[in-house]
C-alpha positions in Angstrom: 0.0 0.0 0.0 1.3 3.4 -1.0 1.1 6.5 1.3 1.1 10.0 -0.2 3.2 11.5 2.6 4.9 10.9 6.0 1.8 12.0 7.9 -0.4 9.3 6.2 2.2 6.6 6.9 2.5 7.8 10.5 -1.3 7.7 11.1 -1.6 4.3 9.4 1.1 2.8 11.6 -0.4 4.4 14.7 -3.8 2.8 14.0 -2.1 -0.6 13.6 -0.8 -0.3 17.1 2.9 0.1 16.2 5.0 2.6 18.0 6.6 5.1 15.7 9.4 7.4 16.9 10.9 9.9 14.6 14.6 10.7 15.3 16.2 14.1 14.9 17.6 13.1 11.6 14.0 12.3 10.4 12.6 15.6 11.6 15.5 17.9 10.6 14.5 18.2 6.9 10.9 19.2 7.8 12.1 21.8 10.3 14.6 23.3 7.9 11.9 23.4 5.2 9.6 25.2 7.7 12.2 27.8 8.6 13.3 28.5 5.1 9.7 28.7 3.7 8.5 31.0 6.5 11.5 33.3 6.0 10.8 33.3 2.3 7.1 34.1 2.8 8.0 37.0 5.1 10.5 38.3 2.6 7.8 38.1 -0.1 5.6 40.3 2.2 8.4 42.8 2.6 9.0 42.8 -1.2 5.3 43.4 -1.9 5.2 46.3 0.5 8.3 47.8 -1.2 6.4 47.3 -4.5 3.5 49.3 -3.2 6.0 52.0 -2.1 7.3 52.2 -5.7 3.8 52.3 -7.0 3.1 55.4 -4.8 6.3 57.1 -5.8 5.7 56.5 -9.6 2.0 57.3 -9.6 2.7 60.5 -7.6 5.4 61.5 -10.1 3.1 60.7 -13.1 0.2 62.7 -11.7 2.5 65.7 -11.0 3.4 65.7 -14.7 -0.2 65.3 -15.9 -1.7 68.0 -18.1 -5.1 67.7 -16.3 -5.6 70.2 -13.4 -8.1 67.8 -11.8 -5.5 65.0 -11.6 -2.9 67.4 -10.1 -5.3 68.8 -7.5 -6.1 65.4 -5.8 -2.7 63.7 -6.0 -2.3 62.8 -2.3 -5.9 61.6 -1.9 -5.7 59.4 -5.0 -2.4 57.9 -4.1 -3.3 57.2 -0.5 -6.6 55.6 -1.3 -5.5 53.4 -4.2 -2.4 52.3 -2.4 -4.5 51.3 0.7 -6.9 49.3 -1.5 -4.0 47.5 -3.3 -2.6 46.6 0.1 -6.0 45.3 1.2 -6.3 43.1 -1.9 -2.8 41.7 -1.4 -3.4 41.0 2.3 -6.6 39.1 1.6 -5.0 37.0 -1.1 -1.8 36.2 0.9 -3.9 35.3 4.0 -5.5 32.4 2.1 -2.1 31.3 0.6 -0.3 31.6 4.0 -3.0 29.5 5.7 -2.6 26.7 3.2 1.3 26.9 3.5 1.1 26.8 7.3 -1.0 23.7 7.3 1.3 22.0 4.7 4.4 22.8 6.8 2.8 21.5 9.9 1.9 18.3 8.2 5.5 17.9 7.1 6.7 18.0 10.7 4.4 15.0 11.6 3.5 16.1 15.2 2.7 13.2 17.6 -0.7 14.5 18.8 -3.6 16.5 17.5 -2.8 19.1 20.2 0.8 19.5 19.1 -0.4 19.7 15.5 -2.8 22.5 16.2 -0.5 24.5 18.3 2.2 24.4 15.7 -0.3 25.3 13.1 -1.6 28.3 15.1 2.0 29.5 15.7 2.8 29.5 11.9 -0.5 30.9 10.9 -0.3 33.7 13.4 3.3 34.7 12.4 2.5 34.8 8.7 -0.9 36.5 9.0 0.4 39.0 11.5 3.4 40.0 9.3 1.1 40.2 6.3 -1.5 42.4 7.9 0.8 44.8 9.8 3.9 45.3 7.7 2.3 48.1 5.6 0.9 49.7 8.7 4.2 49.5 10.6 6.0 51.1 7.6 3.6 54.0 7.5 3.8 54.5 11.2 7.5 54.3 11.8 9.6 54.3 8.7 7.9 56.5 6.0 9.4 60.0 5.9 12.4 59.0 8.0 14.4 57.6 5.1 14.2 60.6 2.8 17.4 62.6 3.3 17.3 66.3 2.8 17.4 68.8 0.0 20.7 68.4 -1.8 21.2 64.9 -0.4 18.0 63.0 -1.1 17.8 59.2 -1.0 16.9 57.6 -4.3 15.7 54.1 -5.1 15.6 52.2 -8.4 17.8 54.8 -10.0 15.9 58.1 -10.0 12.9 57.6 -7.7 13.1 59.7 -4.5 11.8 58.1 -1.4 8.4 59.2 -0.4 7.8 61.8 2.3 5.0 62.4 4.7 2.6 65.2 4.2 3.3 68.5 5.9 0.9 67.5 8.7 2.7 64.1 9.2 1.9 60.5 8.3 -0.9 60.1 10.9 -3.7 60.8 8.5 -2.4 58.3 5.9 -1.9 55.7 8.7 -5.5 56.3 9.7 -6.7 55.7 6.1 -4.7 52.6 5.8 -6.0 51.2 9.0 -9.6 52.0 8.2 -9.5 50.4 4.7 -7.6 47.4 5.9 -9.7 46.7 8.9 -13.1 47.3 7.3 -12.1 45.5 4.2 -10.9 42.4 6.0 -14.0 42.4 8.2 -16.5 42.8 5.3 -14.8 40.7 2.6 -12.8 38.1 4.4 -14.6 37.6 7.7 -18.2 37.9 6.5 -18.6 37.4 2.7 -16.0 34.6 2.5 -17.4 32.8 5.5 -20.9 32.6 4.0 -20.1 32.6 0.3 -17.4 29.9 0.2 -19.4 27.2 2.2 -22.4 27.9 0.1 -20.4 27.5 -3.1 -18.8 24.3 -1.9 -22.2 22.9 -0.9 -23.5 23.7 -4.3 -20.6 22.0 -6.1 -20.9 18.9 -3.9 -24.6 18.6 -4.6 -24.0 19.0 -8.4 -21.3 16.4 -8.4 -23.4 14.0 -6.3 -26.3 14.4 -8.7 -24.1 13.7 -11.7 -22.5 10.6 -10.1 -25.9 9.1 -9.2 -27.8 10.0 -12.3 -27.9 6.4 -13.6 -28.5 4.7 -10.3 -31.8 3.2 -9.4 -32.0 4.9 -6.1 -32.0 8.4 -7.6 -35.6 9.1 -6.6 -35.3 7.8 -3.1 -36.0 10.4 -0.4 -32.8 11.4 1.3 -32.5 11.0 5.1 -31.3 13.8 7.3 -27.8 12.4 7.7 -27.6 12.0 3.9 -28.6 15.6 3.3 -26.0 16.8 5.9 -23.3 15.1 3.7 -23.7 17.9 1.2 -22.7 20.4 3.9 -19.1 21.5 4.5 -17.0 19.6 7.1 -16.5 21.2 10.5 -12.7 21.9 10.9 -12.7 23.4 14.3 -12.8 26.9 15.9 -9.2 27.9 15.4 -9.9 30.0 12.2 -12.5 31.9 14.2 -10.1 32.6 17.1 -7.4 33.6 14.6 -9.8 36.2 13.1 -10.4 37.6 16.6 -6.7 37.7 17.4 -5.9 39.7 14.2 -8.9 42.0 14.8 -7.7 42.5 18.4 -4.3 43.6 17.1 -5.9 46.0 14.6 -8.0 47.5 17.4 -5.3 47.9 20.1 -1.9 48.3 18.4 -2.7 51.5 16.5 -5.8 52.8 18.3 -4.0 56.1 18.8 -4.1 56.8 15.1 -7.6 55.3 14.5 -9.8 55.8 17.6 -12.9 54.5 15.8 -11.4 51.0 15.4 -13.1 49.6 18.6 -16.5 50.9 17.4 -16.1 49.2 14.0 -14.9 46.0 15.7 -18.0 46.0 17.9 -20.4 46.5 15.0 -18.6 43.8 13.0 -18.7 41.3 15.9 -22.5 41.9 16.4 -23.0 41.0 12.7 -20.5 38.2 12.6 -22.1 36.4 15.6 -25.3 35.9 13.6 -23.5 35.0 10.4 -21.3 32.4 12.3 -24.4 31.0 13.9 -26.1 30.6 10.5 -22.9 29.1 9.1 -22.5 26.5 11.8 -26.1 25.5 11.8 -27.0 25.5 8.1 -23.7 25.4 6.1 -21.5 23.0 8.1 -21.9 19.4 9.3 -22.7 19.0 12.9 -19.6 18.6 15.1 -19.3 15.7 17.4 -19.9 16.8 21.0 -16.9 16.8 23.3 -16.4 18.0 26.8 -14.3 21.2 27.3 -13.6 23.2 30.4 -12.7 26.4 28.5 -12.4 27.8 25.0 -10.5 25.6 22.6 -9.8 22.7 24.9 -11.1 19.7 22.8 -8.6 17.5 21.1 -10.6 14.4 20.4 -12.0 14.7 16.9 -11.5 18.3 16.0 -8.1 19.6 16.7 -8.3 22.8 18.8 -5.5 23.9 21.0 -5.4 24.6 24.7 -6.8 28.0 25.8 -3.5 29.2 27.2 -2.2 29.5 23.7 -4.9 32.0 22.8 -4.6 33.8 26.1 -0.9 34.2 25.8 -1.3 35.7 22.3 -3.9 38.2 23.6 -1.7 39.0 26.6 1.3 39.5 24.4 -0.6 41.8 22.0 -1.9 43.8 24.9 1.6 44.5 26.2 3.0 45.3 22.8 0.0 47.6 22.1 1.1 49.9 25.0 4.6 50.2 23.6 3.4 50.7 20.0 0.8 53.4 20.9 3.5 55.2 22.9 5.8 55.3 19.8 2.8 56.3 17.6 2.0 59.3 19.8 5.6 60.2 20.4 7.2 59.7 16.9 4.4 59.6 14.3 2.3 62.6 15.6 3.4 66.1 16.3 2.2 65.9 19.9 5.7 66.0 21.4 7.2 68.6 19.1 4.3 70.9 19.9 4.7 70.5 23.6 8.5 71.1 23.4 7.9 74.2 21.3 5.2 75.6 23.6 7.2 75.1 26.8 10.8 75.6 25.6 10.9 77.8 22.6 7.7 79.8 22.3 8.3 83.4 23.5 4.7 83.8 24.8 3.9 80.2 25.7 1.5 79.7 22.8 1.7 77.8 19.5 2.2 81.0 17.4 5.3 80.4 15.3 5.3 76.6 15.6 5.3 76.0 11.8 8.2 78.4 11.3 10.1 76.6 14.1 9.8 73.2 12.3 11.2 74.6 9.0 14.9 74.7 8.2 16.8 76.8 5.7 18.4 75.5 2.5 20.5 77.4 -0.1 19.3 76.4 -3.6 22.9 76.6 -4.9 23.7 73.5 -2.9 21.4 71.3 -5.0 23.2 68.4 -6.7 23.5 68.9 -10.5 20.3 67.7 -12.2 18.2 67.6 -9.0 17.2 71.3 -8.7 13.6 72.2 -9.6 12.9 73.9 -12.9 11.4 77.4 -12.5 10.5 76.9 -8.9 6.9 78.0 -8.1 6.9 80.1 -11.3 7.6 83.1 -9.0 9.3 85.2 -11.8 12.3 86.1 -9.6 15.5 84.3 -8.5 15.2 82.2 -5.3 18.2 81.8 -3.1 16.8 80.3 0.1 14.0 77.8 0.5 12.5 76.2 3.6 11.9 72.5 4.3 10.5 70.5 7.2 13.3 69.3 9.4 15.4 70.3 12.4 18.8 71.1 10.8 21.4 73.9 11.0 21.1 76.7 8.4 23.7 76.9 5.5 25.5 79.9 7.1 26.3 78.0 10.3 29.6 76.4 11.0 28.0 72.9 10.6 25.6 73.4 7.7 22.7 71.0 7.4 23.7 69.0 10.4 21.0 68.0 13.0 20.3 70.9 15.2 20.0 71.1 19.0 16.2 71.3 18.7 16.2 67.9 17.0 18.0 66.3 19.9 15.9 68.1 22.5 12.7 66.8 20.8 14.2 63.3 20.5 15.0 63.2 24.2 11.4 64.4 25.0 10.0 61.7 22.7 12.0 58.9 24.4 11.1 60.2 27.8 7.4 60.2 26.9 7.7 56.5 25.7 9.2 55.6 29.1 6.6 57.5 31.1 3.8 56.1 29.0 4.7 52.6 30.0 
């Protein structure tokens, strides 16, 4: 008898009462495959995020060169929205691919028990889905606008594309848009439409296939019993996918709630709807699960592999602790909250915010542009421009250390780090 894989052979031998013990040599290829594959999938996620960055840069440049005034007047809104939608589509597609890859990798490892199988599957699925969902958001929150350079010394990628900057008001608004579209899109499409639509489609295909196979049989007109009708329903595979949805949603709600305060409200509304959709799915679209005793959530391992509750609790507890740190850095580094406080209490002559914008701008001598990078006819002003302003904390060109980071920059950085520590 031939077995398609190691897992099938292991299960067959186990049912025959034979003890099977895999040595380290037997397990090493599977573990190496798991590590290499997961690293590759994470690298694919980073590469796709970098591709979306190039899309934003190129589309923004193309719209700036457009001859249509309407296209030039809504460049930022167009680029932000389309990039967020592209990220959402990629996240949904990769989520399905990563779930299948995580199950395949876990099968290769041939765990001894259902509990071990499910816990390894949860770990792999969580890592891949978490990286997939939050990589674009982390980039917008902490990296965009900090890898740009300065006038005269900009950072370029792929030859002549300059790294994208934040808007004058910062990246907080774009982070909010990305979170809103990603969270609402995942909840509406992946968590609701897919959960109802895919089981219905599978049920229809199974019924069609069954009708075609039994077309020439004599018992075609026999009335089907209840258990026969239930065979057309989808199989019950456990509650782990439902818990994983809640874990990712919890991360969306807590990790960046400082930039998207409406996230808890949208999560509440989604959960109210999803409770009823899940109830309909489990009652009408899936086969009835075999009853098993459980003292808590996810504690049955007899017929449907579901891991121990401590696994889910630890994930929630870990996300809660990380959320405090992430929100501290969002408030401190992504928003202008700390620079405003520093200016008001350290540099403002009258203790107000008057002059704050001017304080955030540095000076640049246009003669210091690198050849070929200076703007053509800047602003169409009709007169020669010698000095321009840009948002940064750097020394002016007439100082002894031109364009170096100024004392204000280090004072604000110290205040930001102090806020992060106090926020904990």
